[in-house]
Steps between C-alpha positions, in 0.01 A plus 500: 500500500649834400479827685280770352708782349357774726570283801852432377553872448383568860719219633820643353452864597728471805761334282472779242553759767809318630624448140474874437725557803744236389409281795302213333636156433509377141198275548407359155122501570451875537763571232305287252176676593669839471632421156146430377288748693476858379323613815775371727758652269326842551481437874876428506572822312294695752671334794837590348392862467402508861820322606701764308324783680543354850835665571342837436212446737693533819575840653858614493681443826832635623740223602557443868810688631673175584 
């Protein structure tokens, strides 16, 4: 029995977020789904945009004197 595509997309969302941050393992199951799913490819692009903006989201801080 195969998993419905929408369910499969939902199931790999945490993996996509980790992949965008360079923290996901090279699991062949989500990689195969990603290669064939335009929606998950768009989601990954969006996650990468957010990941790229993260360093600019924190307020500037002066280093501690030590």
